[in-house]
C-alpha positions as CSV (number, residue, x, y, z in Angstrom):
1,X,26.6,-32.3,24.2
2,X,25.3,-35.8,26.4
3,X,22.1,-37.2,25.3
4,X,19.9,-36.0,27.9
5,X,21.2,-32.4,26.7
6,X,20.4,-33.0,23.2
7,X,16.9,-34.5,23.8
8,X,16.0,-31.6,25.9
9,X,17.5,-29.0,23.0
10,X,15.0,-30.9,20.2
11,X,12.2,-30.8,22.7
12,X,12.8,-27.0,23.1
13,X,13.3,-26.5,19.4
14,X,9.8,-28.1,18.2
15,X,8.0,-26.3,20.8
16,X,9.8,-22.8,19.5
17,X,8.5,-23.5,15.9
18,X,5.6,-25.1,17.2
19,X,4.3,-21.7,18.8
20,X,5.7,-20.0,15.5
21,X,3.2,-22.0,13.3
22,X,-0.5,-21.1,14.2
23,X,-2.1,-24.5,12.6
24,X,-5.4,-24.4,10.7
25,X,-6.7,-27.5,9.1
26,X,-7.1,-27.5,5.3
27,X,-7.6,-30.5,3.1
28,X,-6.5,-30.4,-0.1
29,X,-8.0,-32.4,-3.1
30,X,-5.9,-33.7,-5.4
31,X,-7.9,-32.3,-8.2
32,X,-6.9,-28.8,-7.1
33,X,-3.2,-29.3,-8.7
34,X,-1.2,-28.5,-5.5
35,X,0.6,-31.0,-3.1
36,X,-0.1,-30.1,0.5
37,X,3.2,-31.7,1.5
38,X,5.0,-28.9,-0.9
39,X,3.1,-26.0,0.8
40,X,4.2,-27.1,4.3
41,X,7.6,-25.8,3.1
42,X,5.8,-22.3,3.8
43,X,5.4,-23.3,7.5
44,X,9.0,-24.4,7.9
45,X,10.4,-21.2,6.1
46,X,8.1,-18.6,8.1
47,X,8.8,-20.3,11.4
48,X,12.3,-19.1,10.3
49,X,11.4,-15.9,9.9
50,X,9.7,-15.5,13.2
51,X,12.6,-17.4,15.3
52,X,15.5,-15.4,13.9
53,X,13.6,-12.0,14.8
54,X,12.8,-11.0,10.8
55,X,9.3,-10.7,11.7
56,X,6.6,-10.5,14.6
57,X,4.0,-12.4,12.4
58,X,2.2,-12.8,9.7
59,X,-0.9,-14.7,7.7
60,X,-0.9,-16.3,4.2
61,X,-4.1,-17.4,2.5
62,X,-3.9,-19.2,-1.2
63,X,-6.8,-20.0,-3.2
64,X,-6.6,-22.4,-6.3
65,X,-9.7,-23.6,-8.6
66,X,-12.3,-22.6,-6.1
67,X,-10.9,-24.0,-2.7
68,X,-9.0,-22.1,0.1
69,X,-5.8,-24.7,-0.4
70,X,-3.6,-22.9,2.5
71,X,-4.4,-19.8,4.7
72,X,-1.5,-19.8,8.1
73,X,-1.4,-17.8,10.4
74,X,2.6,-17.8,11.7
75,X,3.8,-16.1,14.6
76,X,2.8,-13.4,16.7
77,X,0.0,-10.0,16.7
78,X,1.9,-8.4,19.8
79,X,5.1,-9.9,20.8
80,X,5.4,-7.7,24.1
81,X,2.3,-8.9,24.8
82,X,2.5,-12.4,23.9
83,X,-0.5,-12.3,21.6
84,X,-0.8,-15.3,18.7
85,X,-1.2,-14.1,15.5
86,X,-4.7,-16.2,13.9
87,X,-5.7,-15.7,10.7
88,X,-8.6,-13.5,11.7
89,X,-6.2,-11.1,12.9
90,X,-6.8,-7.5,11.0
91,X,-3.8,-5.7,9.3
92,X,-3.4,-2.2,7.8
93,X,-3.4,-2.7,4.3
94,X,-2.5,0.7,3.1
95,X,-2.0,0.9,-0.9
96,X,-4.5,-2.4,-1.2
97,X,-7.0,0.4,-0.5
98,X,-6.4,1.6,-4.0
99,X,-7.7,-2.0,-5.8
100,X,-11.2,-1.5,-4.1
101,X,-11.5,2.1,-4.1
102,X,-11.2,1.5,-7.8
103,X,-13.8,-1.1,-8.4
104,X,-16.2,0.9,-6.6
105,X,-14.8,3.9,-9.6
106,X,-16.1,1.2,-11.9
107,X,-19.3,0.3,-10.9
108,X,-20.4,4.1,-10.7
109,X,-19.6,3.8,-14.6
110,X,-21.3,0.6,-14.5
111,X,-24.3,2.7,-12.9
112,X,-23.8,5.5,-15.4
113,X,-23.1,8.2,-13.5
114,X,-19.9,9.1,-14.2
115,X,-17.0,7.8,-17.2
116,X,-13.4,6.9,-16.8
117,X,-12.8,9.4,-19.5
118,X,-14.1,12.5,-17.9
119,X,-12.5,15.4,-16.8
120,X,-12.4,15.3,-12.7
121,X,-13.2,18.9,-12.5
122,X,-16.8,17.8,-13.8
123,X,-17.4,16.1,-10.4
124,X,-15.1,18.2,-8.4
125,X,-14.3,21.7,-9.6
126,X,-11.7,22.9,-8.4
127,X,-9.3,20.0,-10.6
128,X,-10.6,22.4,-13.5
129,X,-7.2,24.7,-13.4
130,X,-4.4,22.6,-12.2
131,X,-0.7,23.7,-12.1
132,X,2.8,21.7,-12.6
133,X,6.6,22.3,-11.3
134,X,9.0,21.9,-14.0
135,X,12.7,22.2,-13.5
136,X,14.3,25.2,-14.7
137,X,17.8,24.5,-15.6
138,X,20.6,25.3,-13.1
139,X,18.6,24.3,-10.4
140,X,14.8,25.4,-9.0
141,X,11.6,25.0,-10.5
142,X,8.5,26.9,-12.4
143,X,5.0,27.2,-12.0
144,X,2.9,26.4,-15.4
145,X,-0.3,25.4,-16.1
146,X,-1.3,21.9,-17.3
147,X,-1.4,21.1,-20.4
148,X,-5.0,19.6,-20.1
149,X,-7.3,18.5,-17.4
150,X,-6.6,15.4,-15.3
151,X,-9.3,12.2,-16.1
152,X,-10.3,9.7,-14.0
153,X,-8.9,7.5,-15.7
154,X,-5.4,9.3,-15.4
155,X,-6.5,8.9,-11.5
156,X,-7.2,4.9,-12.1
157,X,-3.6,4.3,-13.5
158,X,-1.5,6.8,-11.6
159,X,-0.5,9.3,-14.6
160,X,-2.4,12.3,-13.5
161,X,0.7,14.0,-12.6
162,X,-0.1,14.2,-8.1
163,X,2.6,12.5,-6.3
164,X,3.2,12.1,-2.8
165,X,4.0,15.8,-2.0
166,X,7.6,15.2,-2.2
167,X,8.4,16.3,-5.9
168,X,10.0,19.7,-7.1
169,X,7.4,21.7,-5.1
170,X,7.8,19.6,-2.3
171,X,8.1,22.6,0.0
172,X,4.8,24.2,-1.1
173,X,3.0,20.5,-0.2
174,X,4.5,20.7,3.6
175,X,3.4,24.1,4.0
176,X,-0.2,22.8,3.2
177,X,0.7,20.1,5.5
178,X,-0.1,17.5,2.9
179,X,2.7,14.9,2.3
180,X,3.0,11.0,2.6
181,X,0.1,8.2,2.4
182,X,-1.3,8.6,5.8
183,X,-4.2,10.5,6.2
184,X,-5.7,8.7,9.7
185,X,-4.8,11.4,11.9
186,X,-6.5,13.9,9.7
187,X,-9.6,15.9,11.3
188,X,-11.0,16.9,8.2
189,X,-13.3,15.1,5.4
190,X,-10.9,13.4,2.3
191,X,-12.7,15.4,-0.2
192,X,-11.5,18.9,1.7
193,X,-8.1,17.7,2.0
194,X,-8.5,16.8,-1.8
195,X,-9.8,20.0,-3.0
196,X,-6.8,21.7,-1.1
197,X,-4.4,19.1,-3.2
198,X,-5.7,20.7,-6.5
199,X,-4.3,24.3,-5.8
200,X,-0.6,22.6,-5.3
201,X,1.6,21.9,-8.2
202,X,1.3,18.6,-9.8
203,X,5.1,16.7,-10.2
204,X,4.2,16.0,-13.8
205,X,1.6,16.9,-16.7
206,X,-1.2,15.1,-17.0
207,X,-1.1,11.5,-19.1
208,X,2.9,11.9,-19.5
209,X,4.6,9.8,-16.7
210,X,3.6,7.2,-14.2
211,X,3.2,8.9,-10.4
212,X,2.4,7.2,-7.7
213,X,0.6,9.3,-5.4
214,X,-2.4,10.9,-4.7
215,X,-4.8,9.8,-7.4
216,X,-6.7,7.2,-5.5
217,X,-7.2,9.4,-2.5
218,X,-8.8,12.0,-5.2
219,X,-11.1,8.8,-6.6
220,X,-12.4,8.2,-2.8
221,X,-13.3,11.7,-3.0
222,X,-15.0,11.5,-6.0
223,X,-17.4,8.4,-5.1
224,X,-18.3,10.7,-2.4
225,X,-19.3,13.4,-4.8
226,X,-21.1,11.4,-7.2
227,X,-22.9,8.6,-5.0
228,X,-23.9,11.3,-2.4
229,X,-22.5,8.7,0.3
230,X,-19.1,9.1,2.9
231,X,-16.9,6.4,1.2
232,X,-16.9,3.9,3.7
233,X,-20.7,3.8,3.7
234,X,-20.3,3.2,-0.2
235,X,-17.3,0.4,0.1
236,X,-19.9,-1.1,3.0
237,X,-22.8,-1.2,0.7
238,X,-21.5,-2.0,-2.8
239,X,-18.6,-4.0,-2.0
240,X,-17.8,-5.2,1.9
241,X,-21.8,-6.5,2.5
242,X,-22.0,-8.6,-1.1
243,X,-18.4,-9.7,-0.7
244,X,-18.7,-11.8,3.2
245,X,-15.9,-8.8,4.3
246,X,-16.9,-8.2,7.7
247,X,-13.5,-7.6,8.9
248,X,-12.8,-4.6,6.2
249,X,-13.1,-0.9,7.3
250,X,-11.5,2.0,7.6
251,X,-11.3,2.5,12.0
252,X,-11.7,-0.2,14.3
253,X,-13.9,0.2,17.4
254,X,-12.1,0.2,20.4
255,X,-13.4,-3.3,21.7
256,X,-11.8,-4.9,18.5
257,X,-8.2,-3.1,19.4
258,X,-7.0,-6.8,20.2
259,X,-7.2,-7.8,16.8
260,X,-5.3,-5.4,15.0
261,X,-2.0,-6.6,14.4
262,X,1.1,-4.4,15.7
263,X,3.3,-2.4,13.8
264,X,7.4,-3.6,14.0
265,X,10.1,-1.8,12.3
266,X,13.4,-3.8,11.2
267,X,17.0,-2.8,11.6
268,X,20.3,-4.8,12.0
269,X,19.6,-6.1,15.3
270,X,15.9,-7.1,14.0
271,X,12.5,-6.2,14.6
272,X,10.9,-3.5,17.3
273,X,8.0,-2.1,17.9
274,X,7.2,0.9,16.5
275,X,6.3,4.1,18.4
276,X,2.6,4.4,19.1
277,X,2.6,7.9,18.6
278,X,3.6,9.6,15.1
279,X,2.0,8.7,11.7
280,X,3.5,6.7,8.7
281,X,5.7,4.4,10.5
282,X,4.1,4.1,13.9
283,X,0.8,2.2,15.2
284,X,-1.2,5.1,13.8
285,X,-5.0,6.7,14.7
286,X,-6.9,3.3,13.4
287,X,-8.7,3.1,17.0
288,X,-8.1,6.1,18.5
289,X,-8.3,9.3,16.7
290,X,-10.6,11.8,14.4
291,X,-12.2,8.7,12.4
292,X,-13.3,11.8,10.2
293,X,-10.2,10.8,6.9
294,X,-11.3,8.5,4.5
295,X,-8.5,7.3,2.8
296,X,-8.9,5.5,-0.6
297,X,-5.4,5.6,-1.1
298,X,-4.0,3.8,1.7
299,X,-6.8,4.0,5.0
300,X,-8.1,0.3,4.9
301,X,-8.0,-2.4,7.9
302,X,-8.4,-6.2,6.5
303,X,-7.8,-9.7,7.2
304,X,-6.7,-12.5,4.5
305,X,-10.3,-13.8,4.3
306,X,-11.5,-10.8,3.2
307,X,-9.1,-9.9,0.9
308,X,-9.0,-13.1,-0.6
309,X,-13.0,-13.0,-1.3
310,X,-12.2,-9.6,-2.7
311,X,-9.7,-10.8,-5.2
312,X,-12.0,-13.6,-6.0
313,X,-14.4,-11.3,-7.8
314,X,-11.9,-11.0,-10.2
315,X,-10.7,-14.1,-10.4
316,X,-14.2,-15.1,-10.7
317,X,-14.7,-12.2,-13.5
318,X,-17.1,-10.1,-11.3
319,X,-19.5,-13.3,-9.5
320,X,-19.0,-14.0,-6.3
321,X,-21.0,-16.7,-4.6
322,X,-23.3,-16.9,-7.3
323,X,-23.9,-13.5,-7.6
324,X,-22.8,-10.8,-9.7
325,X,-21.7,-7.2,-8.3
326,X,-19.6,-6.1,-11.5
327,X,-19.2,-7.6,-15.3
328,X,-16.7,-9.8,-16.7
329,X,-16.2,-6.8,-19.4
330,X,-15.4,-4.3,-16.5
331,X,-13.3,-6.8,-15.1
332,X,-11.4,-7.4,-18.4
333,X,-11.2,-3.2,-18.7
334,X,-9.6,-3.1,-14.8
335,X,-6.7,-5.9,-15.6
336,X,-5.6,-4.3,-18.9
337,X,-2.2,-2.8,-19.7
338,X,-2.9,0.8,-19.8
339,X,0.3,1.9,-19.1
340,X,3.3,0.1,-20.9
341,X,6.5,-1.4,-19.5
342,X,8.2,1.3,-20.7
343,X,6.4,3.5,-18.8
344,X,5.8,1.8,-15.6
345,X,9.3,2.4,-13.3
346,X,9.5,-0.4,-10.9
347,X,9.6,-3.8,-12.2
348,X,10.9,-5.1,-15.5
349,X,8.2,-6.8,-17.7
350,X,5.3,-5.1,-16.0
351,X,3.0,-2.7,-16.8
352,X,-0.2,-1.5,-15.3
353,X,-3.7,-1.2,-15.3
354,X,-7.2,0.4,-13.3
355,X,-5.9,0.0,-10.1
356,X,-3.6,-3.0,-10.6
357,X,0.4,-3.9,-11.9
358,X,0.1,-6.3,-15.0
359,X,2.7,-9.0,-15.5
360,X,3.6,-8.4,-19.3
361,X,6.6,-10.5,-19.9
362,X,7.7,-13.5,-17.6
363,X,11.0,-13.7,-18.7
364,X,12.0,-9.7,-18.5
365,X,10.3,-10.1,-15.1
366,X,12.5,-12.6,-13.7
367,X,10.1,-14.1,-11.7
368,X,7.1,-17.0,-11.0
369,X,3.9,-16.3,-12.9
370,X,1.9,-16.0,-15.5
371,X,1.3,-13.1,-18.6
372,X,-1.9,-11.5,-17.2
373,X,-1.0,-12.2,-13.6
374,X,-2.2,-8.6,-11.9
375,X,-1.6,-7.6,-8.1
376,X,-0.1,-4.7,-5.8
377,X,1.0,-4.1,-2.4
378,X,0.9,-1.8,0.8
379,X,3.4,0.1,2.5
380,X,3.6,-2.3,6.3
381,X,5.2,-5.1,4.0
382,X,1.9,-6.6,2.4
383,X,1.7,-8.4,-0.8
384,X,-1.2,-10.0,-2.9
385,X,-1.7,-11.0,-6.9
386,X,-4.2,-13.4,-8.9
387,X,-3.1,-15.2,-11.7
388,X,-6.0,-16.4,-13.8
389,X,-4.3,-18.7,-16.0
390,X,-3.1,-20.7,-12.3
391,X,-6.8,-19.7,-11.5
392,X,-4.8,-18.9,-8.5
393,X,-5.2,-15.8,-5.8
394,X,-2.6,-14.8,-2.8
395,X,-2.3,-13.0,0.1
396,X,0.1,-12.0,2.1
397,X,-0.6,-9.9,5.1
398,X,2.4,-8.3,8.0
399,X,3.0,-5.3,9.9
400,X,6.7,-4.4,9.0
401,X,7.3,-0.8,7.9
402,X,10.3,-0.5,6.9
403,X,10.7,-4.3,6.3
404,X,14.9,-4.1,5.5
405,X,16.6,-6.9,3.2
406,X,13.8,-9.9,4.2
407,X,13.3,-12.2,1.2
408,X,9.8,-13.5,2.7
409,X,7.8,-11.9,-0.8
410,X,10.0,-13.7,-3.4
411,X,10.2,-16.7,-1.3
412,X,6.3,-17.0,-0.8
413,X,5.8,-17.2,-4.6
414,X,8.6,-19.8,-5.1
415,X,7.0,-21.7,-2.8
416,X,3.5,-21.4,-3.8
417,X,4.2,-22.3,-7.2
418,X,6.6,-25.1,-6.6
419,X,3.5,-26.5,-5.3
420,X,1.5,-26.9,-8.0
421,X,1.8,-30.0,-9.5
422,X,-0.7,-30.1,-12.8
């Protein structure tokens, strides 16, 4: 390659990489114990993910010791329309909804309106008598009465026995049209759906196992019954407004459609746009749809900044902007381990609390982080965590389902912790 061609090649390469990183200027004080130069390794790596067609775009948010130290958008929110991703882009956060709804339940306990040890049937009578599908030797299953009633604590810890409708009795759940975490297409209130769930066989006896599923959707319906408000009204009044989460909601008005990041799917050839129609792996009915079902388990839309505000409340033990929303003791209760490492099937050295997974043993988990760190993620490949020992909050939002074998989650963790200098 001659000098002129090489010079042109470099100019094109710089232009491409610059288009992958949508710069936000943040001044990082040395007192925060974070190296701005080392954080910039994130820019280089995420520009690479975008330019190699592994991601359309993403937003990374990092908060440490009371200040935002990194808040950066990468790539595009819509590749086909050439719409840049921005820090104001809105994402489907799916199961990141669960922690928000769990906090709502704990607020009602602080109000004296419920107790986490209460049976769910006290508020939704269909749950007073539930059944469980048990395997039969040689194949098949039988339906037996539950050994005990499901409690609110069972729902908060995912030990209620409620899955996502794919257990032994999956055919019964399929016939009832209740399978999977997606609710945005439903034209009935969440309470109606939840009442029908109560009549179907559970995947396990209450309290006997960690079963990830509809538990938090039941909590959302419970909030509606106890508070007398729809779930969206309750969350707006008690959580979103006090935390300045103005971009967090279940459904977007049509005029804000341009803010919603596009869903992509990964295959061996790279990413491709997910279909408009369908349910779990499509663009979904978050703008045009019935807008009737408020799924506490997986229905919310949000931005990185909004969700960062929510997590700051936990890092600050119930206080946001000098305003106390919940007590320190409630935060401690939510971030205590209820389901021990041995029963939590997903990650070694990790247990589960009231809405979050919690690191119990850094060595067994074999990841950078701290004991007591808590977090979760969403089906569209988003993730977050709070590390109280490091006074750290991280939010990572993208829209990729299925995500394939991309290593962005682990890479982000490594690049954030390597930037800590104190």
